[in-house]
N, C-alpha and C positions, 0 to 999 in steps of 0.2 A: 504494500500500500504506500502510495506517495502522498505528499502534502496536497490537500484539496485546493483547487483554484476555481474561481467563479466561471460559470459557463456563459458563452455569448449567445445572444439571440439575434433575430434579424435587425432589431433596432439598436444593437449594442450590448451592453452588459445585461445579463438576465436578472430577474428579480432576486432579491436577497433570499437566502434559505436559512431557516431557523429550526433547530432541534432543542427541545428541553426534555431531557430524560437521563437516566443512568446509562452506563455503558457495559454493565456486566451481561445484561440480556438485551439491551438496546443496540441492535446490530447496526443501524444507521449511524448512531453516535460513535460506536467503536470504529466503524469504517472511516468516518469523517475525521476523527481525532487520533486514533491509535492509542487512546488513553483509557485505562480501565478504572472505573470508579463505581461504587455501589449506590451512591446517592445521585439524584438528578442534578445536572448542571446545564449551563446555557452554551450553545454553540451557534455562532452567526457567521454566515459566509456572505460578504457584501463588498461591492466595489473592488473586486479582485483580491480581497484579503479575507482571512479567517481568524476568528477570535473566540475565546471561551471565557466565561465568567465563573470563577471557582471560589468556594469557601476557603477560609484560612486553613482548614483541615487538609485540603488537597492542593493548595496553590503552589507550594514549593515543589512538590512532586510533579505537578502539571507543567511547570516551567522546564523541568528536566525531560519529561517524557512525551508530552503532547506534540503532535505534528501539526501545529497551527502557527500562524504568524504572530499572534498576540495572546498572552495569558493575563487576565485581569483579576485582581483580588476583589471579591465582592464587598468586603468590609472597607477597603480603601476607597472603592468607587462610591460606596454609600456615604462616606464622610465627605467626599468631594461634592456630591450633588446636594447634600444637606446644608453645607456651608455653615452659617451661624444660626440656622433655624433650630428651635428647640423641639420641633416635631420630627420624630424619626420616620423616614419613608418606609413604606411597607416593602416586603420582598418583591412584589409584582411591580411596584413603582420603580424599584432599583433596576429590575430587568428591563422595563420599558425605557428608562433613561439610557441604559446601556445600548439598547437597540437603536434608539433615536440618534445617539451620538455617532453611530456607525452606518447610518443609512438603512436601517432595518425597520421602517415604520409600516411597510406592507409586505411582509415576508411570506414566502411559500413554506408550508410546514407538512410533515407526514400526515397521511390520512387518518392515523389514529391519535393525533394530537389531542390532549384533554380538552373537552368542551368547556368545562368550568374555567380553566386557565385562559382559554381563548377569549372568553367573555370578560374576564378581569383585565386582560391586556387591552381589549377594545375600549374599556372604560378609561384606560390611560393613554389612548390615542394610537394604539398599534392594532392594525387590522390584519389578521392572518388569513391565508387562503390555503385550503388543503390541496396537496399535489394530486394531479391526475396520473394514475399509474405509479411506477416506482419513484420513490422520493429521490433515491440516489441511483439512477440508471447505470452509473459507472460500476456498480457492484455486479452487474450482470456478466460482464466479460472479465474473466480473471487474468491478472497479470502473471508474469513468470514467477514473481515472488509469492503471489498468492497460491499458485499451483504447487509450489514447493511446500508451503505451509499446509495445504490440504492433503498432500501426499503424506506429510508427517502425521497429520491427524488420522489418516487412514491406517498408517502403521500402528499407531496406538490402539486403534479399534481392533486390528488383527491380533495384537497381543492378547486382548481379552478373549477373542475367539479361539486362539490357540490354547488358552487356559481351559476353556470349556471343553475342547476336544480332549485335552490331557486328563481332566477329571472324569469325563465320561468313559474314556478308554480304561482308566484305572478302576472303574466301578465294577462290582460283581452283580450277578443276577440272582436275587433272592426269591423267597416264596412269593407266589402270585405275580412273578415277573417284576417285582419292585427292585429298583437299583439300590445298591448299598455301596457306601464309600466311607472309608475311615471308621468303620464300625457302626455306622448309622444309616438309615434310609437317606438316599440322595433326593432331595426335594428341589423344586424350582427355586425356592428361596435360598437354599444352601449353595446351589450352583451359581445363582446370581451374585451372591457375596464373593465367591471365588473369582468370577469374571470381573466384577467391578473393582476388587482389590488389585487384580493384575493391571487393570486400566489405570488406576491411581498410581501404582508404582511406575508405570511407563510414562507418566506425565500427562495423564488425562483427567478430566472431570467426569466421573461416571454419571450416566443419565439418572440412575436411581430407580428407573422403571424399565430396565433392559428386559426384553421379551425372552422368556424361557418357557415355551408352551408345548405341552406334550399331548398326543392323541387328539381327542375331541376338542380340547382347549385350543389347539392349533387351527381349528376351523374358523375361529374369530380372529381376524388379522391383528387387532390391537389388544387382545387378551395377554396380560403380562405372564400368566402361568402361575400356578400355585399347587402345593401338595407334592406327593411322591412322583418322581419320574419312573417310567416303566420301560422295560426292554421290549424290543420288537415293535415299537411304535414310533411314528414320525415326531421329531422334536424340532421346532422352529427356534432358532437362536438369532435374534435381531438386536444388534448393539449400535448405539448412536451417541457416543460420548463427544465431548469437546476437548481439544488440546488446551491444556491449562495456560500455556504461555501465549498462544496466538488467538484463542477464542474460536478457531474454525472447527467445524463439525466433521466427524467421520460418520459413516453409516454403512452397515454391512449385515447381510443376512445369509445364514447357511441353514440347511435342513438335514438332519442326520437321524440315523437309527442306531441305538446301542443294541447290538445283537444282529438279528436277521430280519431283513425287510421282506414282506410278503410280495407276491407278484403284483397285486393291485397297488401297493405302496411304491414299489420300484417303478412301475409304469407311470404313475402320477408324477413322481420325482423327475423321471426322464423327459416326459412331455413338457413339464414346466421349464426344465433346463433348455430344451429346444426352443421354447417360446422366448426365453431370454436371449438365446443366441440369435434368433430372428430379429429381435429388437436391436441388439447391439450391431448386427450386420447392416442395419438400415440407418445407423447414425452417421451424419455428415452435415456440414454447413449447408443450409438451404432445405434440409429435410423437414417434413411436417410431422410434429409430434403427435397430433391427433390421428393422422393417417397411420402412423406406426402402431399406435394403441389399437386401432381397429383391426389392423393386420394380425396382431398378436391374439386379440379376442377371437377373430375368425379361425385362426390356426387351432386354438384350443377347442373351439366348437367342432371343427372338422375332425378332430381327433377324439371326440367323444366326451368333451367336458364343456357343455354349453353353460352360459351364465343364466341362472334361473332360480326361482324360489321353489324349494321342495319341502313340503310339510311345514311351511312357515319359516324356513331358514334359507338364506342365500347359499347357493352352491355354484362353483365355477370360479370365474375371475371377476371380482366385483370391486376392484379399486384401480387406481391409476398404474400405468406402466412404470412411472418413475416421478421424480420431483427434483427441482433445483436444490443445490447444496452449497453452503458457504458459511457465513457468519450466522445464518439462520439454518435450522434443521430442514425446514421446508421454505425454500427461497424462490422468489420470482425469477423467471417466469414459470407458470405452470407448464409442465411437459405437454399436457394434452391440447394446449392451445398455442404452443410455441412453434415458431419458425426457427429452426436451430441455427445457431451462429457459432463460428469458431471462437473458442475461449470460454464458452459456457460449460458448467459442470453439472451433471445430472446423476442421480442414482437411477439404475435400471433394475426394477424389482417386480416382475410379474409373479403372481401367485395363483395357486389353485387350491381350493378348499372344498373337500367332498366329505360331508358328514358320513360317518361310518367307516371311512378310510383314513382321513386325517388331512392335514394342511401342509403345503409345500410352498416355500418362497425362496427364490434365489435373488440376491441383491449385490450389485457391484457399483463402484463409482467410476464414471466415464467422463473424460474431457473431450468435448467436441473439437474436431480438427477440420481443416478445409475439405479433406477427402474421406474422412472416416472418424475414428475415435481412438483415444488412448486410455486404457484402463489404469486407474490409479491404484486399485486394489489388486492383490496378487495371490491371496491365500487360496488354498485348494478347496475343492468342493467334494468331500467324501460323502458317500451315502451311508455306508455301514462303518461303525466304529467298534 
């Protein structure tokens, strides 16, 4: 990520851009400033310059770390605008004065900008306008530096997956096919702890809700999984941590069986893998994400797995083929409506969910290139462990 600069429009400099949020979860703020802070602060991009307004708690660190042109102390700025007045300005009045001093009286803000704060600023003479589409469209095309960071985040994710494979391979098959490990039943919860501990040691921030879903539980794509894991059943492992240092996400899914897969399970696994290969083979700059999704859905239907409701439950392929990835886990643009561009990064994760058989999902991270794609993930896809 490089230091932000104001964009130009047809009539010259584009409108000012304003963000007021924290940057631990606020992806736009982190991308704009490169500064990690748990509490909300102010970022303004105007007149070709970028500035942030920070509390005394953060200002010294901000001056060392933030990739902006100017770092301003909120307490010092408050004193300057108060002058000799005995009436202390409110926090919103301080923000409004900061914006006015830098040409930010009519800024564009993210679409999720707080409504209450917008109304307070309006009362102080600052009128905000929500952005149409992505607030920071420069996030869409990853730089070489960002691709390196995302590759590192993927390696962290793979460390967690390798630990899952290791524990499952070391488990034994007990009565009623319940897996046992280190003397106790191996549950989704125990395996999740092992996975996320490995991610933490590798420099990641565990999701806390990594998916370890076995058997019928795996037929619900966002079921975290709970209770004992069993042999000879499909187990979906879906991990999506952040790299602690950079804030970029990894996202990876593998589906395995500890023991022996049935013929129905093996066929489901193989057809899902072929569907993923079909999607990956269609990736290139200029391709239509929606068309790729339809092709994958049609392939599954043609091979005996239509998407439909059976006895009140969805069966088949009933989620997206993939999603954007970056500083957000699900980042714009949506794959299903995207015209693919070189430099975008997507997960490709078709899944098949058949009650009575189980669920399968294969997920990898792919960088779009002019003529195809480059996989950032590289971990193997074993079926049986």
